[in-house]
Backbone bond lengths (Angstrom), bond angles and torsions (degrees), N, CA, C in turn:
res aa  C-N    CA-C-N  psi(-1)  N-CA   C-N-CA  omega(-1)  CA-C   N-CA-C  phi
1 M - - - 1.444 - - 1.533 107.43 -
2 K 1.376 115.53 128.55 1.469 119.27 -178.66 1.481 109.19 -107.37
3 W 1.369 112.26 131.23 1.412 122.43 173.92 1.598 110.69 -122.19
4 V 1.315 112.41 156.75 1.443 118.39 171.30 1.558 109.30 -109.81
5 F 1.333 110.38 129.40 1.454 118.98 171.26 1.551 109.85 -95.69
6 A 1.308 119.77 115.49 1.480 122.73 -169.97 1.551 108.01 -74.67
7 S 1.325 117.90 67.03 1.444 123.74 177.52 1.442 111.73 -148.85
8 K 1.382 114.74 149.53 1.523 119.42 167.41 1.528 108.98 -107.22
9 N 1.255 117.46 -1.10 1.499 119.82 -175.90 1.538 108.61 -80.75
10 E 1.298 113.08 102.47 1.543 117.93 -171.55 1.526 111.66 -67.06
11 H 1.404 118.47 -22.43 1.474 121.30 173.67 1.497 110.63 -63.32
12 K 1.387 114.83 -44.95 1.460 120.23 -179.73 1.580 104.19 -67.46
13 V 1.228 121.37 -48.13 1.434 124.62 -172.61 1.596 106.86 -57.45
14 S 1.288 116.62 -43.99 1.499 119.20 -179.69 1.511 111.19 -67.38
15 E 1.332 117.15 -37.49 1.531 118.63 174.83 1.487 107.59 -62.77
16 I 1.258 122.99 -44.76 1.495 122.99 -174.50 1.476 111.57 -74.28
17 R 1.252 120.31 -36.37 1.469 122.99 176.74 1.567 109.95 -57.56
18 A 1.356 116.08 -33.11 1.466 119.87 -177.11 1.552 109.01 -76.18
19 L 1.342 118.36 -21.66 1.412 123.54 -178.65 1.527 114.68 -87.13
20 L 1.304 117.30 -21.67 1.473 123.06 -174.71 1.503 112.44 -86.55
21 P 1.333 114.61 146.55 1.455 117.14 170.07 1.534 115.64 -61.30
22 D 1.362 117.10 157.28 1.431 118.94 -175.33 1.573 114.35 -65.24
23 R 1.294 115.66 -22.21 1.492 118.27 -174.92 1.588 110.46 -71.35
24 I 1.342 117.25 -10.62 1.395 123.44 -177.59 1.538 112.27 -101.75
25 I 1.303 117.27 116.78 1.466 119.81 177.73 1.529 108.24 -95.38
26 L 1.384 114.01 108.43 1.421 119.51 -175.07 1.535 112.63 -90.55
27 Q 1.258 113.79 121.49 1.537 121.10 175.48 1.498 110.92 -107.29
28 S 1.307 115.80 134.28 1.458 121.07 175.35 1.587 110.38 -88.70
29 L 1.255 113.83 171.17 1.511 115.80 174.95 1.540 111.45 -57.24
30 N 1.432 114.43 -38.24 1.472 117.34 177.15 1.538 111.57 -58.32
31 D 1.397 115.18 -41.33 1.423 119.82 -176.44 1.473 113.44 -64.81
32 I 1.353 120.24 -33.34 1.470 125.01 179.30 1.516 112.06 -89.92
33 G 1.358 117.87 1.03 1.460 117.92 -178.80 1.522 116.83 74.55
34 W 1.294 115.56 28.53 1.449 121.29 -174.53 1.562 106.51 -79.52
35 D 1.357 113.80 121.35 1.492 119.36 -176.50 1.558 110.75 -110.36
36 A 1.278 118.54 -21.85 1.416 122.83 -174.28 1.607 111.39 -68.97
37 D 1.250 111.07 145.08 1.571 114.13 173.38 1.477 105.18 -89.20
38 I 1.387 112.14 143.84 1.437 120.35 177.59 1.539 103.95 -108.46
39 E 1.219 120.05 113.21 1.489 124.80 -178.75 1.539 106.58 -74.30
40 E 1.340 115.31 124.11 1.393 125.11 177.54 1.494 106.56 -93.66
41 T 1.307 114.96 89.71 1.450 121.04 -173.84 1.524 113.31 -102.33
42 G 1.353 118.46 3.17 1.376 124.93 178.11 1.494 114.24 -68.91
43 E 1.318 115.87 151.42 1.510 119.49 175.18 1.491 116.15 -87.79
44 T 1.354 111.59 -6.24 1.492 119.38 -179.59 1.470 112.15 -131.28
45 L 1.358 116.82 166.21 1.428 120.00 175.70 1.555 112.13 -65.55
46 E 1.308 114.60 -37.63 1.492 124.85 179.85 1.500 105.60 -59.27
47 A 1.353 119.91 -52.47 1.511 121.95 -175.07 1.490 110.24 -62.73
48 N 1.332 118.11 -41.57 1.470 118.97 -176.65 1.552 110.61 -68.77
49 A 1.343 117.92 -39.32 1.398 118.86 177.31 1.553 113.64 -60.06
50 V 1.336 115.31 -41.67 1.482 122.76 176.96 1.457 109.67 -62.66
51 I 1.362 119.28 -45.12 1.508 122.13 -176.55 1.566 108.73 -61.19
52 K 1.308 119.43 -44.49 1.455 120.27 -178.96 1.524 112.94 -65.96
53 A 1.334 117.07 -46.87 1.423 123.08 -177.19 1.483 112.97 -63.82
54 K 1.359 118.60 -43.17 1.434 125.76 176.86 1.520 111.34 -64.06
55 A 1.286 118.25 -40.78 1.429 121.49 -178.30 1.564 111.68 -63.72
56 V 1.281 115.49 -38.77 1.472 119.42 -173.40 1.559 106.40 -82.05
57 F 1.367 116.70 -39.36 1.435 115.99 179.63 1.559 111.92 -64.95
58 E 1.392 113.52 -39.58 1.504 113.22 178.72 1.501 113.65 -66.42
59 A 1.364 116.22 -30.11 1.479 119.38 -178.55 1.545 110.65 -79.56
60 T 1.320 120.86 -34.17 1.442 123.51 -173.58 1.604 116.36 -109.19
61 G 1.308 116.04 -20.54 1.449 118.40 -178.10 1.570 112.58 77.22
62 M 1.382 114.19 -1.67 1.436 117.60 -176.36 1.549 110.08 -94.31
63 P 1.362 117.81 144.43 1.474 116.19 176.28 1.509 110.41 -56.24
64 C 1.308 115.00 138.19 1.500 119.69 -169.79 1.460 108.94 -138.23
65 F 1.334 114.80 143.78 1.514 117.52 166.61 1.446 109.84 -132.86
66 A 1.299 112.25 154.39 1.458 120.34 -179.48 1.504 107.22 -137.13
67 D 1.345 116.11 151.32 1.506 117.91 173.12 1.538 105.76 -122.87
68 D 1.258 111.61 156.07 1.491 120.33 167.20 1.489 104.54 -133.59
69 S 1.318 116.96 130.21 1.413 122.65 -179.50 1.491 112.64 -127.36
70 G 1.287 116.78 151.98 1.425 119.58 -177.71 1.532 111.48 -153.63
71 L 1.299 114.41 155.08 1.413 120.43 179.17 1.580 104.37 -106.03
72 E 1.349 113.93 124.46 1.396 120.05 178.49 1.540 112.43 -111.47
73 V 1.303 118.60 116.46 1.423 125.58 -171.29 1.535 108.37 -105.58
74 A 1.366 115.81 122.39 1.487 118.72 178.98 1.515 118.27 -54.00
75 A 1.297 113.78 -43.07 1.511 116.34 -174.43 1.544 109.99 -76.25
76 L 1.359 119.08 -8.71 1.427 121.55 175.81 1.537 110.13 -110.91
77 N 1.282 118.77 25.76 1.508 124.25 177.90 1.495 111.15 52.74
78 G 1.367 114.88 43.12 1.469 120.25 174.74 1.510 114.78 89.13
79 H 1.275 118.51 -2.51 1.409 120.50 -176.43 1.510 107.65 -86.85
80 P 1.368 119.87 153.49 1.419 130.21 13.80 1.609 110.53 -77.72
81 G 1.294 117.37 -23.08 1.446 118.75 175.73 1.515 115.80 55.43
82 V 1.365 117.21 -125.96 1.448 121.04 -176.19 1.511 108.02 -67.44
83 H 1.296 122.36 -13.09 1.462 122.87 179.70 1.485 113.45 -99.14
84 S 1.332 120.29 13.66 1.425 125.16 -171.95 1.545 115.92 -52.84
85 A 1.352 112.03 -42.94 1.473 117.68 -179.31 1.520 114.68 -65.48
86 R 1.368 115.34 -31.77 1.487 119.52 -177.93 1.495 110.53 -114.39
87 Y 1.267 120.06 31.21 1.482 121.00 -172.34 1.487 111.08 -59.16
88 A 1.395 117.53 -42.43 1.432 122.19 -176.93 1.462 115.31 -87.48
89 G 1.398 117.27 1.94 1.411 120.97 -179.62 1.492 111.63 130.50
90 P 1.342 117.71 179.39 1.478 122.26 -175.60 1.522 115.22 -64.89
91 E 1.387 119.12 -18.46 1.502 115.72 -175.62 1.500 114.33 -71.78
92 K 1.374 113.60 -13.28 1.514 116.72 173.75 1.518 115.66 57.31
93 S 1.330 115.71 46.27 1.407 121.46 177.58 1.530 111.90 -95.59
94 D 1.357 115.43 121.95 1.543 119.25 178.34 1.473 108.55 -52.64
95 F 1.292 119.00 -51.29 1.481 121.18 -175.24 1.505 112.20 -57.90
96 K 1.335 120.33 -44.39 1.474 122.94 177.66 1.509 111.74 -65.03
97 N 1.350 112.75 -39.87 1.482 114.49 177.34 1.477 112.78 -58.46
98 C 1.346 115.86 -44.24 1.498 124.76 179.91 1.521 109.30 -61.58
99 E 1.367 111.98 -47.88 1.487 115.43 -178.91 1.570 112.29 -58.79
100 K 1.291 114.25 -42.95 1.488 121.18 -179.62 1.582 108.99 -61.08
101 L 1.266 112.91 -43.43 1.523 116.93 -178.63 1.561 109.39 -65.33
102 L 1.270 118.77 -43.43 1.489 119.75 176.84 1.499 111.26 -62.05
103 T 1.326 116.46 -36.01 1.500 117.94 178.70 1.498 111.54 -68.34
104 E 1.365 115.69 -44.32 1.469 119.51 179.70 1.527 110.89 -64.39
105 L 1.327 118.76 -28.63 1.507 119.18 -177.76 1.480 112.63 -91.79
106 K 1.360 120.63 1.79 1.426 123.86 -176.16 1.536 105.96 -55.58
107 G 1.348 114.17 125.46 1.517 118.08 177.72 1.531 114.82 88.07
108 A 1.288 118.01 -15.71 1.465 124.80 -176.56 1.476 110.72 -67.94
109 E 1.271 122.05 125.04 1.493 123.12 176.49 1.534 110.55 -80.53
110 N 1.388 115.64 -41.06 1.426 118.07 -179.53 1.566 107.65 -84.74
111 R 1.303 114.90 110.21 1.480 121.15 177.16 1.484 113.66 -111.30
112 N 1.393 115.71 21.73 1.428 121.20 177.71 1.540 109.72 -63.77
113 A 1.332 114.70 140.51 1.479 119.90 178.65 1.482 108.70 -153.71
114 K 1.350 115.11 163.32 1.457 119.33 171.09 1.530 108.82 -140.30
115 F 1.357 111.26 147.62 1.428 119.27 169.35 1.461 107.69 -93.25
116 K 1.325 121.88 138.03 1.454 123.18 173.86 1.526 109.05 -133.92
117 T 1.299 113.01 139.84 1.479 121.35 178.71 1.543 105.32 -124.79
118 V 1.321 113.05 138.79 1.512 124.50 173.84 1.529 106.42 -122.28
119 I 1.327 115.25 124.23 1.480 120.19 173.53 1.512 105.19 -107.94
120 A 1.363 111.96 135.36 1.465 123.12 169.36 1.439 110.76 -113.21
121 Y 1.299 120.95 120.58 1.486 124.44 173.59 1.425 110.21 -106.09
122 V 1.361 116.18 131.17 1.481 121.18 -179.19 1.545 108.91 -130.26
123 D 1.405 114.09 128.97 1.389 119.35 170.04 1.518 109.87 -141.20
124 D 1.295 122.12 -159.35 1.477 123.02 -176.04 1.459 111.97 -71.93
125 Q 1.360 118.85 -11.66 1.434 121.94 179.05 1.571 113.15 -93.64
126 G 1.366 116.76 -5.38 1.428 120.04 178.70 1.533 113.89 124.91
127 S 1.376 119.87 -159.28 1.408 121.49 176.04 1.447 113.77 -120.20
128 H 1.388 118.74 154.70 1.420 125.86 179.60 1.531 108.16 -140.85
129 L 1.339 116.17 146.42 1.421 123.36 -174.34 1.539 109.81 -115.70
130 F 1.372 114.54 141.85 1.532 119.35 174.37 1.535 105.27 -140.18
131 A 1.369 113.08 142.93 1.474 117.22 -179.37 1.492 112.92 -133.55
132 G 1.337 115.82 151.90 1.456 120.86 176.73 1.554 107.87 -144.24
133 E 1.354 113.86 149.34 1.445 118.90 -176.94 1.602 108.23 -135.74
134 V 1.283 116.44 150.08 1.509 121.01 168.70 1.541 103.46 -138.37
135 H 1.319 110.51 129.83 1.475 120.57 178.21 1.495 112.80 -95.86
136 G 1.299 115.95 151.33 1.470 122.89 -179.33 1.497 114.27 -175.26
137 E 1.328 117.71 -149.22 1.442 121.05 175.49 1.449 112.25 -142.29
138 I 1.353 115.02 160.20 1.422 122.17 175.99 1.504 110.19 -93.52
139 I 1.308 120.27 122.82 1.486 123.08 178.70 1.470 112.31 -79.96
140 H 1.258 118.54 -179.22 1.500 122.84 -177.33 1.500 115.12 -92.31
141 E 1.315 118.05 -11.62 1.431 120.20 -176.59 1.517 112.06 -147.12
142 F 1.322 116.85 161.46 1.504 123.05 176.66 1.474 109.57 -65.41
143 R 1.306 122.16 131.94 1.441 128.01 170.72 1.582 112.94 -137.42
144 G 1.279 115.87 123.14 1.477 120.77 175.80 1.479 113.90 98.05
145 T 1.234 116.15 152.49 1.501 126.36 -179.64 1.427 115.59 -114.22
146 M 1.345 120.58 -6.80 1.477 119.32 175.17 1.520 111.17 -91.18
147 G 1.319 116.25 172.86 1.464 116.75 -179.90 1.446 113.14 81.37
148 F 1.291 113.45 -165.20 1.511 120.16 -176.24 1.478 109.99 -161.60
149 G 1.315 120.47 175.68 1.472 124.66 -178.95 1.506 110.26 60.59
150 Y 1.321 111.05 -127.55 1.464 121.44 -172.81 1.519 112.17 -91.48
151 D 1.440 115.98 6.81 1.481 120.02 -174.58 1.484 113.23 -57.61
152 P 1.340 124.81 -31.78 1.479 123.91 179.07 1.538 114.56 -68.22
153 L 1.327 114.22 -12.19 1.528 117.44 -175.91 1.491 111.73 -112.71
154 F 1.320 116.77 -8.27 1.548 120.79 -173.17 1.494 113.21 -103.04
155 V 1.375 117.99 121.62 1.461 119.74 170.75 1.490 106.85 -113.94
156 P 1.362 115.86 118.78 1.427 121.44 176.09 1.497 115.63 -59.77
157 D 1.290 122.73 148.31 1.429 126.38 176.20 1.563 109.91 -51.86
158 G 1.370 115.57 128.17 1.432 117.71 176.54 1.524 111.17 92.50
159 W 1.323 118.53 -5.96 1.428 119.42 178.84 1.552 112.17 -112.55
160 N 1.344 117.51 159.68 1.440 121.67 171.21 1.498 115.44 -108.68
161 L 1.303 115.24 -0.01 1.461 119.66 178.96 1.562 111.26 -118.00
162 T 1.345 115.19 151.82 1.395 119.08 175.56 1.570 111.81 -75.21
163 F 1.289 116.83 167.10 1.497 120.55 170.81 1.505 111.79 -60.46
164 A 1.289 120.76 -24.27 1.450 121.84 -178.37 1.543 110.99 -86.29
165 E 1.359 119.99 -3.52 1.432 123.50 -177.87 1.497 110.02 -105.55
166 V 1.402 120.17 3.46 1.445 123.13 177.21 1.474 110.89 -121.65
167 T 1.327 115.20 167.20 1.480 123.21 -179.58 1.608 107.53 -70.93
168 K 1.302 112.01 159.00 1.503 115.96 173.85 1.525 109.82 -58.67
169 D 1.362 120.53 -40.69 1.466 117.90 176.34 1.469 117.38 -59.22
170 E 1.399 115.33 -40.01 1.443 121.86 175.19 1.515 112.65 -61.63
171 K 1.297 115.08 -46.22 1.490 121.84 178.79 1.501 111.03 -61.02
172 N 1.356 117.83 -42.64 1.432 124.26 -176.96 1.547 114.53 -65.29
173 R 1.416 114.90 -19.91 1.389 117.84 177.13 1.592 115.41 -71.16
174 V 1.344 112.62 -22.79 1.502 116.55 -174.11 1.548 112.52 -129.56
175 S 1.328 117.11 -7.05 1.551 117.03 -168.53 1.455 111.81 -70.70
176 H 1.269 113.78 161.28 1.444 126.40 177.86 1.539 110.44 -60.23
177 R 1.365 114.99 -42.04 1.496 119.09 176.06 1.545 111.30 -63.10
178 A 1.407 115.28 -41.23 1.468 118.17 -176.15 1.497 106.21 -64.38
179 K 1.335 119.66 -42.10 1.519 124.33 -176.48 1.570 109.92 -60.09
180 A 1.411 113.81 -45.19 1.434 116.25 -178.14 1.571 107.62 -70.15
181 F 1.313 116.31 -35.99 1.508 114.62 179.56 1.484 113.40 -71.91
182 E 1.334 121.23 -27.53 1.424 122.29 169.91 1.534 115.93 -57.54
183 Q 1.379 113.19 -41.05 1.473 119.93 174.99 1.520 108.91 -68.85
184 F 1.295 117.37 -44.44 1.448 119.74 -176.07 1.576 110.16 -63.07
185 L 1.407 117.80 -40.99 1.362 117.64 -178.10 1.613 113.45 -69.47
186 K 1.314 111.65 -34.91 1.529 116.13 172.89 1.466 111.07 -58.03
187 F 1.312 116.75 -45.46 1.491 121.59 178.93 1.532 108.61 -61.71
188 L 1.335 120.16 -44.85 1.481 119.71 -177.84 1.526 108.65 -66.70
189 A 1.280 123.48 -34.44 1.458 123.10 177.91 1.477 111.15 -61.94
190 T 1.306 119.59 -37.62 1.523 121.50 176.79 1.458 112.25 -74.31
191 V 1.312 124.19 -28.45 1.382 126.12 175.56 1.484 112.47 -74.84
192 E 1.333 116.30 -34.49 1.503 118.89 -177.80 1.477 113.60 -78.28
193 K 1.342 119.74 -8.77 1.496 120.19 -177.82 1.413 111.69 -76.14
């Protein structure tokens, strides 16, 4: 069974391939030669995930899913949130986004945060949404070289390590994306029966 994941981010694609059963062949936007930009004009993670999945499904006719993820920081009233990927500006640099976050949190005592992922799945039957969250805190300096995005700054509740200090498999056991995918896969199991 072939699906399209509406992403060009090969880090995300790799994480998700590890979560899917072998019977599903996952293709990224790079794999299908998708060159068009999909404007994420939604005000929420949910809206952006649906925009991306619908655009690819309508263009290809293949079942498609998209995710939108964000880091919501309590001291910043939930920001960067839906703007997490472009927090430092249009160049979309993980390092610059993290630097800006650390600057914004300078002197903040409350460093509580959560990662949230929303998955939108679209096929000829319509669209469905699945969400996952992981709570933790933002530390004061970069730690770790694995992972991507804000992983070097985020320590999940009950952990001493950042997401960037653990393997992909360790991260996938507790991550927001893994939790959303768990719901998504349960849904697919009921649909396939």
